[in-house]
C-alpha positions in Angstrom: 0.0 0.0 0.0 2.8 2.4 0.8 4.4 1.7 -2.5 1.1 2.8 -4.3 1.1 6.0 -2.3 4.6 6.8 -3.2 3.9 6.0 -6.9 0.9 8.4 -7.0 3.0 11.2 -5.5 5.8 10.5 -7.9 3.1 10.8 -10.7 1.7 14.1 -9.6 1.8 16.9 -12.1 3.5 20.0 -11.1 1.1 22.7 -9.7 0.2 25.6 -12.1 1.8 28.9 -11.4 0.0 31.0 -8.9 -1.5 34.4 -10.1 1.0 36.4 -8.2 3.9 34.7 -9.9 2.4 35.5 -13.3 2.1 39.2 -12.2 5.6 39.2 -10.9 7.0 38.0 -14.3 4.9 40.5 -16.0 6.3 43.3 -13.9 9.8 42.1 -14.3 9.3 41.9 -18.2 7.8 45.3 -18.5 11.1 47.3 -18.5 12.5 45.1 -21.3 9.2 45.6 -23.2 9.6 49.3 -22.9 13.2 49.3 -23.7 12.6 47.2 -26.9 9.3 48.9 -27.8 9.6 48.3 -31.7 10.3 44.6 -31.0 7.3 44.4 -28.6 5.1 45.9 -31.1 6.0 43.4 -33.8 6.0 40.5 -31.3 2.7 41.3 -29.7 0.9 41.8 -33.1 2.3 38.7 -34.7 1.8 36.5 -31.7 -2.0 37.3 -31.6 -3.0 33.8 -32.5 -1.2 32.6 -29.5 -3.0 34.9 -27.2 -6.3 33.8 -28.7 -5.3 30.1 -28.3 -4.3 30.6 -24.7 -7.6 32.3 -23.9 -9.8 29.8 -25.6 -8.0 26.7 -24.4 -9.9 25.5 -21.5 -7.6 22.6 -20.5 -5.3 22.9 -17.6 -2.3 21.9 -19.5 -3.0 24.4 -22.3 -1.7 22.0 -25.1 -3.4 24.1 -27.8 -1.8 27.2 -26.6 1.7 25.5 -26.6 1.2 24.0 -30.0 0.0 27.2 -31.6 2.4 29.3 -29.6 5.6 27.5 -30.7 4.7 27.4 -34.4 3.5 31.1 -34.1 6.8 32.0 -32.6 8.8 30.2 -35.4 6.8 32.2 -37.9 7.3 35.6 -36.0 11.0 35.1 -35.5 12.1 35.9 -38.9 10.3 39.3 -38.7 12.0 40.1 -35.4 15.4 39.2 -36.7 14.8 41.4 -39.8 13.7 44.1 -37.5 16.9 43.9 -35.4 19.0 43.7 -38.7 17.3 47.0 -39.8 17.9 48.7 -36.5 15.4 48.9 -33.7 13.4 51.8 -34.8 9.6 52.6 -35.0 10.0 53.1 -38.8 11.5 49.5 -39.2 8.8 48.1 -37.0 6.1 49.8 -39.1 7.7 48.6 -42.2 7.6 45.0 -40.7 3.9 45.4 -39.7 3.1 46.7 -43.2 4.7 43.8 -45.1 2.0 41.3 -46.1 4.5 38.6 -46.4 5.5 38.8 -42.7 1.8 38.5 -41.7 1.4 35.4 -43.9 4.4 33.7 -42.5 3.5 34.4 -38.8 -0.2 33.8 -39.0 0.3 30.8 -41.5 2.6 29.1 -39.0 0.0 29.6 -36.2 -2.7 28.2 -38.5 -0.3 25.2 -39.0 -0.4 24.9 -35.1 -4.2 24.9 -35.1 -4.4 22.2 -37.9 -1.8 20.1 -36.2 -3.7 20.4 -32.9 -6.9 19.4 -34.7 -5.7 16.4 -36.6 -3.4 14.6 -34.2 -5.9 13.1 -32.0 -7.7 11.3 -35.0 -4.2 10.2 -36.4 -3.1 8.7 -33.1 -6.4 7.1 -32.6 -6.2 5.6 -36.0 -2.7 4.3 -35.3 -3.6 2.7 -32.0 -6.8 1.1 -33.4 -4.6 -0.4 -36.4 -2.0 -1.8 -33.8 -4.7 -3.1 -31.5 -6.5 -4.8 -34.3 -3.4 -6.4 -35.6 -2.6 -7.6 -32.1 -6.1 -9.1 -31.7 -5.7 -10.9 -35.0 -2.4 -12.2 -34.1 -3.6 -13.4 -30.8 -6.7 -15.1 -32.5 -4.3 -17.0 -34.7 -2.1 -18.1 -31.9 -5.3 -19.2 -29.8 -6.3 -21.3 -33.0 -2.9 -23.0 -33.0 -3.1 -23.7 -29.4 -6.6 -25.2 -29.7 -5.5 -27.4 -32.5 -2.4 -28.4 -30.6 -4.0 -28.8 -27.0 -7.6 -29.2 -27.6 -10.7 -27.3 -26.5 -9.7 -27.5 -22.8 -7.3 -24.6 -23.4 -10.0 -22.3 -24.8 -12.4 -22.8 -22.1 -9.8 -22.3 -19.3 -11.0 -25.3 -17.3 -7.5 -25.9 -16.1 -6.6 -29.7 -15.9 -8.7 -32.0 -18.2 -10.4 -35.0 -16.7 -9.7 -38.3 -18.2 -13.3 -38.2 -19.7 -12.5 -35.0 -21.5 -9.2 -36.4 -22.7 -11.2 -39.5 -24.2 -13.7 -37.1 -25.8 -10.9 -34.9 -27.3 -9.2 -38.0 -28.7 -12.4 -39.2 -30.2 -13.1 -35.8 -31.7 -9.5 -35.9 -33.3 -10.1 -39.3 -34.6 -13.4 -38.5 -36.2 -12.1 -35.3 -38.0 -8.4 -34.6 -38.1 -8.9 -32.0 -40.6 -11.4 -29.9 -38.6 -10.6 -26.4 -38.3 -11.5 -24.0 -35.4 -13.8 -21.2 -36.5 -13.7 -17.7 -35.0 -17.0 -18.4 -33.3 -15.3 -21.1 -31.2 -12.6 -18.8 -30.0 -12.9 -17.6 -26.5 -13.3 -13.9 -26.2 -10.7 -12.3 -23.6 -12.1 -11.5 -20.1 -12.5 -7.9 -19.3 -10.1 -6.7 -16.6 -12.0 -5.4 -13.7 
């Protein structure tokens, strides 16, 4: 019992950040945002899909916001690097915000994040269904070979066969050696409770 409690404690997820920690981080970032105002303008505008994803994502882990945010950041980064190479001025920031290509790259990357988040559950589900179906098929074939080899006592799970059952199995084998086990005769696996 103690091992189970320790295992549950080890598997706990870290607690989310408390609101005062988030406010403290924002207060610490404010001077940098003011100092790098042109970068902050471009960054905040181009990262708008991430803010929307964060607000609309109701899950505790914020998987949608992470997926969209990382791809959105990768689309925003070229604009920020170009801004820094031109010199950090308001004119360069406005030129970046006026360039349609910058918007297409940043928002297109964010759209790729939304699409990725939308299709991955169905892709993973399909993969697991295929592997599970394949495993069931292999186990059914294995069960058929075991029944052919050891008789129906293996399929019913009756444990040790009585002498009467052994005689019956031998008589059945003598009657029809070429009889095959159908899928209807296979035993369905018991559900774990």
